[in-house]
C-alpha positions, 0 to 999 in steps of 0.5 A: 584859845590860849588867850581866853580868860581862865574862868571861860576855859574852865567852863569849856572844860566842864562841858567836855564829858569824854575822859579821853578828850579831856586827857588829850586836851590836857596835853595841848599846853601847860595852861590847859593841863593845869586848868583841867587838873583843877576841875577834874571832879570825878575819878574811879581807881582800884587795883589793876589800874596803872603806873601809879605816880606818873599816871597820877601826875597826868591826872590819874587817867591810868595806873600800873600797879596798885595805888598807894598813899603817895598816889593819893597825895598826888591825886589830892594835889592835882585834883583839889576839886575832886568830888567823887572817889571810889577805891576798890581792893587797894591794900597799900592804902591806910589812914595816912592816905585818907588824910590826903583825901581829907584835903579835897574840900569838895569831896561829896562821895567816898566809897571804899571796898576792901581797903583793909589798911584803913581804920576809924581814924582815917574815916574821921579825918575825912569826915572832919576835912570834907564838910560836904561829904554826903555819901559814904560807903564802907564795904569789907573794911574790917578795921573800921571800929569805934563810934567817934566817926559815927558820932561826928558825922551824926552831929554834922547831919551831912550824910544822905547815904550811908552803907556799911557792909561786912565791916566786922568792927562796927555793930548795929548798936554802934549806929546809936551814936549816929543820933541826929544824922538819921534825920537827913539820911535817904539811903541806909544799908547795914550788913552784918558778918556771916557768923552773926548768929553766934553773937548775942545782941549787946545793946548799949541802950539797955544800960541804965542812964544811957544817953543813946536811945531809939528815938531818932527821926528818919523822915527822909529815908527812902531806901533801907537794907538790913542783912545778917543781923539779930534783933529783939523787941525794941533792940537793934535796927528794927526800930527803923521799920516804923519810923521811915515815912518816906520809905520807897525801897526795902530789903530785909535779908536774913534778919533774925527776930523779925515779927509780924508786928514789925511789918504791921508797923511798917505798913502803917507808916510807909504808905509810899513803899514801892519795892520790898524784898524779904529773904527768910529762913525757918526758925524755931518759934514757940512749938513750930519750925517756920519762917517768922512772918505770916499772912498777917504781914502780907495783909498789912502790906496790902492795906497800908502800902497802896503804891507797892509795885515790886515784890521779891520773896526768897526762902532759904533752907526750906524743905520742899516736902514741908511747905508749912515751913514757910509762914506765908500762904498762897492765899496771902500772897495772891491777896497782896498781888491783887490789892496793889499795882504789882508789876514785878513778882519774884519768888525763890524757893516758894514751895507753897506756890502752885498752879492755882497761884499761877491761875490767880495771877492771870487776873493780875492787871498790872503784872509785867515781870514774873520770876520763879526759881526753885518753885517746885509745885509749878507745872505746865498747867501753870504756864498756861495761866501765864499765857493769859496774864494780860500785861505779862511780857517778861518771864524767868524760870530757874530750876523749875523741874516740873515744867517741860517743852509742852508747857513752853509750847503754850507760850510760843503759841501765845506770842506775847512775851518780850523776854524769856529766860530759862535756866536749869530747867531740865525738862525744857530743851533749847529747841522748845524755847525758840520763838517763845519771845522776842528775846530768849536766853537759855542755859542748861545750868542755873546761876547760884542764888548768891549770884542773883543778889538783887539787894 
């Protein structure tokens, strides 16, 4: 094997998928060690992986202690064709470490999660050095601020995925500088800080003669998530809702300032939408206290989004005694479910949804998965309707306290479910769920809503 040309050996090595096999192969000879190092294209590192320098020298297969800048130097030297790098909780890495990674010219994906030592300078050095970079994820990187790196990446028009979550130094208005970069972007996620409500929007495009305006083209955007931000009319990232004609997946999580007009604009331009999640909380609007969106939004989606298959609606801070705090009605929701080929329906805290709504779902021809959490008006009568829903095979009930063993008995008798999950429903016993589905999960306690993050 040693007599084979280097190019042929490289092709053989590329076809070995197992990391352990690659590690073993690299120990056979110095030549194989070198060739395997040159073509090591993918590695994931973080705290708790071990001994930094020596393990890096043997292609970074394991780490003891935390990765540092020197480790990244060895990594970039040993793996010049590295194309995918994820760093998680690496507190010993700063901008000088990222400067080494900028030498990996084949890098296409960089994901940084809780790497507090890096700043916008480090991100800019990677952007300049790694011309093929198309995926950038920054999560809890609090010292990344400024807009020079965003402006550079925007002009390069190379990114297809950009995720910014809980990066305190970067605001939604900084993203105006991304400019032409929006054109190629296919996935975008922005999540503001948890105290976003105390900060008033400051939009640089409001300044006279500002060269950055909301006239970007987002024709290729397929996935969009916005969370914990405040917007106003024509201000902020809400402008994306009417511009993403290829959009298929959307999550709006506690976006203050949303209006029915935004959802109507979305439905008029996003006919390919397949999945939507909305997390809403009641706000004072004019003389009423309710969630901002109404049935006008649901009806617009029903008309304009004929491919919609997955609906997830969650309502936070709504009093079960006041269903009117939720702007949606049962009628509006049922209209949407019946108008589109809905296969998955998830409702959390939907105080307006009751047994009549469950009865209406019995005629939903495509519905396969139903998840209800803290839906206080659903009773055993509603479970009887579930048993008649033609295609339903997956059912989840969490903290639905008005259902009991007698309701579950109807599911056992129907014998149609593939999966049944019961969590935190005090009226349902472990014995009652036996035989109700091919796969049954039962727990006295229900997980926190925050642990059920679906977007």
